DSSP file (Angstrom, degrees, kcal/mol; ACC not computed):
  #  RESIDUE AA STRUCTURE BP1 BP2  ACC     N-H-->O    O-->H-N    N-H-->O    O-->H-N    TCO  KAPPA ALPHA  PHI   PSI    X-CA   Y-CA   Z-CA
    1    1 A X              0   0    0      0, 0.0     2,-0.1     0, 0.0     0, 0.0   0.000 360.0 360.0 360.0 136.1  -80.7    5.9   -7.3
    2    2 A X        -     0   0    0      1,-0.1     2,-0.2     2,-0.0     0, 0.0  -0.382 360.0-112.3 -71.7 141.7  -80.9    3.4  -10.2
    3    3 A X        -     0   0    0     -2,-0.1     2,-0.6     1,-0.1    -1,-0.1  -0.487  16.6-149.7 -72.0 145.8  -82.6    4.2  -13.3
    4    4 A X        +     0   0    0     -2,-0.2    46,-0.8    43,-0.1     2,-0.4  -0.701  38.6 155.7-117.0  78.6  -85.8    2.2  -14.1
    5    5 A X  E     -a   50   0A   0     -2,-0.6    15,-3.0    44,-0.2     2,-0.4  -0.822  28.2-160.2-106.6 142.1  -85.7    2.2  -17.9
    6    6 A X  E     -aB  51  19A   0     44,-2.5    46,-3.0    -2,-0.4     2,-0.5  -0.979   7.4-152.1-120.8 140.0  -87.2   -0.2  -20.3
    7    7 A X  E     -aB  52  18A   0     11,-3.1    11,-2.2    -2,-0.4     2,-0.6  -0.888   2.9-162.0-104.4 128.6  -86.1   -0.6  -23.9
    8    8 A X  E     +aB  53  17A   0     44,-2.9    46,-2.7    -2,-0.5     2,-0.3  -0.952  28.4 156.0-107.0 123.1  -88.3   -1.8  -26.7
    9    9 A X  E     - B   0  16A   0      7,-2.1     7,-2.7    -2,-0.6    47,-0.1  -0.987  44.5 -89.3-149.2 154.9  -86.3   -3.0  -29.7
   10   10 A X  E     - B   0  15A   0     45,-0.5     5,-0.3    -2,-0.3     2,-0.2  -0.274  30.4-175.9 -59.4 142.8  -86.5   -5.3  -32.8
   11   11 A X  E >   - B   0  14A   0      3,-2.9     3,-1.7     1,-0.0     2,-0.7  -0.666  62.9 -66.9-136.5  82.0  -85.5   -9.0  -32.4
   12   12 A X  T 3  S-     0   0    0      1,-0.3    -1,-0.0    -2,-0.2    -2,-0.0  -0.656 116.8 -15.2  76.8-117.6  -85.7  -10.5  -35.7
   13   13 A X  T 3  S+     0   0    0     -2,-0.7    -1,-0.3    -3,-0.1     2,-0.1   0.411 133.4  69.3 -97.3  -2.3  -89.3  -10.6  -36.8
   14   14 A X  E <  S-B   11   0A   0     -3,-1.7    -3,-2.9    17,-0.0     2,-0.4  -0.438  76.0-125.7-106.8 176.6  -90.3   -9.9  -33.1
   15   15 A X  E     -BC  10  29A   0     14,-2.7    14,-3.7    -5,-0.3     2,-0.3  -0.987  22.5-157.1-124.9 138.8  -90.1   -7.1  -30.6
   16   16 A X  E     -BC   9  28A   0     -7,-2.7    -7,-2.1    -2,-0.4     2,-0.5  -0.887   9.9-150.1-115.2 148.9  -88.5   -7.4  -27.2
   17   17 A X  E     +BC   8  27A   0     10,-2.4     9,-2.3    -2,-0.3    10,-1.4  -0.984  26.0 176.1-112.6 127.6  -89.0   -5.5  -24.0
   18   18 A X  E     -B    7   0A   0    -11,-2.2   -11,-3.1    -2,-0.5     2,-0.3  -0.996  30.3-124.3-135.1 131.7  -85.9   -5.4  -21.8
   19   19 A X  E >   -B    6   0A   0     -2,-0.4     3,-2.8     5,-0.3   -13,-0.2  -0.579  45.8 -96.4 -69.8 132.7  -85.0   -3.7  -18.6
   20   20 A X  T 3  S+     0   0    0    -15,-3.0   -15,-0.1    -2,-0.3    -1,-0.1  -0.255 110.4  15.4 -48.4 127.8  -81.9   -1.5  -18.9
   21   21 A X  T 3  S+     0   0    0      1,-0.3    -1,-0.3    -3,-0.1     2,-0.1   0.275  93.0 127.7  89.6 -12.6  -78.9   -3.5  -17.6
   22   22 A X    <   -     0   0    0     -3,-2.8    -1,-0.3     1,-0.1     3,-0.1  -0.427  60.8-136.3 -75.0 158.5  -80.6   -6.9  -17.7
   23   23 A X  S    S+     0   0    0     -3,-0.1     2,-0.3     1,-0.1    -1,-0.1   0.662  83.1  24.4 -91.3 -12.8  -78.8   -9.6  -19.6
   24   24 A X  S    S-     0   0    0     -5,-0.1    -5,-0.3     0, 0.0    -1,-0.1  -0.962  92.8 -81.9-146.2 166.7  -81.9  -10.9  -21.5
   25   25 A X        -     0   0    0     -2,-0.3    -7,-0.3    -7,-0.1     3,-0.1  -0.305  22.5-142.7 -67.6 142.2  -85.3   -9.7  -22.5
   26   26 A X  S    S-     0   0    0     -9,-2.3     2,-0.3     1,-0.3    -8,-0.2   0.890  83.6 -12.6 -67.9 -38.9  -88.3   -9.6  -20.1
   27   27 A X  E     -C   17   0A   0    -10,-1.4   -10,-2.4     2,-0.0     2,-0.4  -0.977  59.8-137.9-157.9 158.5  -90.6  -10.7  -22.9
   28   28 A X  E     -C   16   0A   0     -2,-0.3     2,-0.3   -12,-0.2   -12,-0.2  -0.993  24.0-173.7-127.2 134.4  -90.8  -11.0  -26.6
   29   29 A X  E     -C   15   0A   0    -14,-3.7   -14,-2.7    -2,-0.4    -2,-0.0  -0.801  34.4-125.9-123.6 161.3  -93.8  -10.0  -28.7
   30   30 A X  S    S+     0   0    0     -2,-0.3     2,-0.3   -16,-0.2    -1,-0.1   0.846  94.6  36.6 -67.5 -38.4  -95.1  -10.2  -32.3
   31   31 A X  S  > S-     0   0    0      1,-0.1     4,-1.7   -16,-0.1   -16,-0.2  -0.803  74.3-126.1-121.1 161.6  -95.7   -6.5  -32.5
   32   32 A X  H  > S+     0   0    0     -2,-0.3     4,-2.6     1,-0.2     5,-0.2   0.906 110.6  56.5 -62.4 -46.5  -94.0   -3.2  -31.3
   33   33 A X  H  > S+     0   0    0      1,-0.2     4,-1.9     2,-0.2    -1,-0.2   0.814 104.0  49.2 -64.2 -33.0  -97.2   -2.1  -29.8
   34   34 A X  H  > S+     0   0    0      2,-0.2     4,-1.9     1,-0.2    -1,-0.2   0.912 112.6  49.5 -67.0 -43.3  -97.6   -5.1  -27.6
   35   35 A X  H  X S+     0   0    0     -4,-1.7     4,-2.7     1,-0.2    -2,-0.2   0.908 111.3  49.4 -60.7 -43.1  -94.0   -4.8  -26.4
   36   36 A X  H  X S+     0   0    0     -4,-2.6     4,-2.6     1,-0.2    -1,-0.2   0.903 111.6  49.0 -65.6 -43.3  -94.5   -1.1  -25.6
   37   37 A X  H  X S+     0   0    0     -4,-1.9     4,-2.2    -5,-0.2    -1,-0.2   0.877 109.8  50.8 -58.3 -41.3  -97.7   -1.8  -23.7
   38   38 A X  H  X S+     0   0    0     -4,-1.9     4,-2.2     2,-0.2    -2,-0.2   0.951 114.0  43.2 -65.0 -53.4  -96.1   -4.5  -21.7
   39   39 A X  H  X S+     0   0    0     -4,-2.7     4,-2.4     1,-0.2    -2,-0.2   0.896 111.5  55.4 -66.4 -33.8  -93.1   -2.2  -20.7
   40   40 A X  H  X S+     0   0    0     -4,-2.6     4,-2.4     1,-0.2    -1,-0.2   0.919 109.5  47.6 -66.4 -42.7  -95.5    0.8  -20.0
   41   41 A X  H  X S+     0   0    0     -4,-2.2     4,-2.0     2,-0.2    -1,-0.2   0.895 110.3  50.5 -64.9 -37.9  -97.5   -1.5  -17.6
   42   42 A X  H  X S+     0   0    0     -4,-2.2     4,-1.4     1,-0.2     6,-0.2   0.916 113.5  46.4 -63.1 -47.1  -94.4   -2.7  -15.8
   43   43 A X  H  <>S+     0   0    0     -4,-2.4     5,-1.9     1,-0.2     3,-0.2   0.891 111.2  50.5 -62.2 -42.6  -93.2    0.9  -15.4
   44   44 A X  H  <5S+     0   0    0     -4,-2.4    25,-2.0     1,-0.2    -1,-0.2   0.894 110.6  50.0 -66.0 -40.7  -96.6    2.2  -14.2
   45   45 A X  H  <5S+     0   0    0     -4,-2.0    -1,-0.2    -5,-0.2    -2,-0.2   0.731 117.0  42.2 -77.2 -21.8  -96.9   -0.6  -11.5
   46   46 A X  T  <5S-     0   0    0     -4,-1.4    23,-0.3    -3,-0.2     3,-0.1   0.144 124.0 -59.5 -98.5-136.1  -93.3    0.1  -10.2
   47   47 A X  T   5S-     0   0    0      1,-0.3    21,-0.4    21,-0.1    -3,-0.1   0.161  78.5-109.9 -98.8  19.8  -91.8    3.5   -9.5
   48   48 A X      < +     0   0    0     -5,-1.9    -1,-0.3    19,-0.3     2,-0.3  -0.164  47.9 161.2  79.2 175.2  -92.1    4.8  -13.1
   49   49 A X  E     - D   0  66A   0     17,-2.1    17,-3.3    -3,-0.1     2,-0.4  -0.986  40.1 -41.3 162.1-157.4  -89.3    5.4  -15.5
   50   50 A X  E     -aD   5  65A   0    -46,-0.8   -44,-2.5    -2,-0.3     2,-0.6  -0.867  35.1-156.7-105.4 133.6  -88.3    5.9  -19.1
   51   51 A X  E     -aD   6  64A   0     13,-3.2    13,-1.9    -2,-0.4     2,-0.5  -0.963  15.4-170.9-107.8 119.7  -89.7    3.8  -22.1
   52   52 A X  E     -aD   7  63A   0    -46,-3.0   -44,-2.9    -2,-0.6     2,-0.4  -0.941   2.1-165.6-112.2 120.8  -87.2    4.0  -24.9
   53   53 A X  E     -aD   8  62A   0      9,-2.6     8,-3.4    -2,-0.5     9,-1.6  -0.885   2.8-159.0-113.6 135.6  -88.3    2.6  -28.3
   54   54 A X  E     - D   0  60A   0    -46,-2.7     6,-0.2    -2,-0.4     2,-0.1  -0.743  13.4-130.3-106.8 155.7  -85.9    1.8  -31.1
   55   55 A X    >   -     0   0    0      4,-2.5     3,-1.5    -2,-0.3   -45,-0.5  -0.284  44.9 -81.0 -92.8-171.6  -86.8    1.5  -34.9
   56   56 A X  T 3  S+     0   0    0      1,-0.3    -1,-0.0     2,-0.1    -2,-0.0   0.798 130.6  55.0 -62.1 -31.4  -85.7   -1.4  -37.1
   57   57 A X  T 3  S-     0   0    0      2,-0.1    -1,-0.3     1,-0.0     3,-0.1   0.537 117.5-110.3 -83.2  -7.4  -82.3    0.1  -37.6
   58   58 A X  S <  S+     0   0    0     -3,-1.5     2,-0.3     1,-0.3    -2,-0.1   0.470  73.8 132.4  85.2   9.8  -81.6    0.4  -33.9
   59   59 A X        -     0   0    0      1,-0.1    -4,-2.5     2,-0.0    -1,-0.3  -0.646  69.6 -97.8 -86.0 149.3  -81.8    4.1  -33.6
   60   60 A X  E     +D   54   0A   0     -2,-0.3    -6,-0.3    -6,-0.2     3,-0.1  -0.484  40.9 177.6 -71.4 121.3  -83.9    5.6  -30.8
   61   61 A X  E     -     0   0A   0     -8,-3.4     2,-0.3    -2,-0.3    -7,-0.2   0.813  62.8  -5.0 -96.4 -33.4  -87.3    6.5  -32.3
   62   62 A X  E     -D   53   0A   0     -9,-1.6    -9,-2.6     2,-0.0     2,-0.4  -0.996  49.3-156.6-157.1 155.6  -89.0    7.8  -29.0
   63   63 A X  E     -D   52   0A   0     -2,-0.3     2,-0.4   -11,-0.2   -11,-0.2  -0.990  14.4-176.0-133.4 144.1  -88.6    8.2  -25.4
   64   64 A X  E     -D   51   0A   0    -13,-1.9   -13,-3.2    -2,-0.4     2,-0.6  -0.983  20.1-139.6-143.2 127.7  -91.5    8.5  -23.0
   65   65 A X  E     -D   50   0A   0     -2,-0.4     2,-0.5   -15,-0.2   -15,-0.2  -0.757  20.7-158.3 -89.2 126.5  -91.4    9.2  -19.3
   66   66 A X  E     -D   49   0A   0    -17,-3.3   -17,-2.1    -2,-0.6     2,-0.2  -0.913   4.3-149.2-109.3 125.3  -93.9    7.1  -17.4
   67   67 A X        -     0   0    0     -2,-0.5   -19,-0.3   -19,-0.2     2,-0.1  -0.513  30.7 -89.9 -88.0 158.3  -95.0    8.1  -14.0
   68   68 A X        -     0   0    0    -21,-0.4     2,-0.3    -2,-0.2   -23,-0.2  -0.445  45.8-110.0 -62.9 140.0  -96.1    5.8  -11.2
   69   69 A X        -     0   0    0    -25,-2.0     2,-0.6   -23,-0.3    -1,-0.1  -0.610  31.4-125.0 -73.7 129.0  -99.8    5.1  -11.3
   70   70 A X        -     0   0    0     -2,-0.3     3,-0.5     1,-0.1    -1,-0.1  -0.653  14.8-156.6 -77.4 116.2 -101.4    6.9   -8.3
   71   71 A X  S    S+     0   0    0     -2,-0.6     2,-0.3     1,-0.3    -1,-0.1   0.706  91.2  34.8 -76.6 -12.5 -103.3    4.2   -6.3
   72   72 A X  S    S-     0   0    0     -3,-0.0    -1,-0.3     3,-0.0     3,-0.1  -0.711  86.3-165.2-133.1  83.6 -105.6    6.9   -4.8
   73   73 A X        -     0   0    0     -3,-0.5     2,-0.1    -2,-0.3    -4,-0.0  -0.326  31.0 -94.8 -68.5 153.1 -106.1    9.5   -7.5
   74   74 A X        -     0   0    0      1,-0.1     2,-0.1     2,-0.0    -1,-0.1  -0.384  41.6-112.9 -66.7 145.3 -107.5   12.8   -6.4
   75   75 A X        -     0   0    0      1,-0.1     2,-1.0    -3,-0.1    -1,-0.1  -0.484  20.2-121.6 -79.9 150.4 -111.3   13.3   -6.8
   76   76 A X        +     0   0    0      1,-0.2     3,-0.1    -2,-0.1    -1,-0.1  -0.772  34.2 174.4 -89.9 100.6 -112.7   15.7   -9.3
   77   77 A X        +     0   0    0     -2,-1.0    -1,-0.2     1,-0.2    -2,-0.0   0.551  69.5  65.7 -85.9  -4.3 -114.8   18.0   -7.1
   78   78 A X              0   0    0      1,-0.1    -1,-0.2    -3,-0.1    -2,-0.1   0.864 360.0 360.0 -84.0 -43.8 -115.7   20.4  -10.0
   79   79 A X              0   0    0     -3,-0.1    -2,-0.2     0, 0.0    -1,-0.1   0.393 360.0 360.0-103.7 360.0 -117.8   18.1  -12.0
């Protein structure tokens, strides 16, 4: 099974979101927060995966496992 990872990394003054193994970025944004939000949305709408964020020096700053969004979430029967 192939990994479904997205990398958020600096690109000059911008931030790019790139699927692991892709030859070019999926999208480029002005801020890191926008790029992370985009990648998180892509991962949630697909089968989930790992969101890996790099800092300005290219070092891994954080990793976050994103689960697939449940189209029919369980009902809260307690409240």
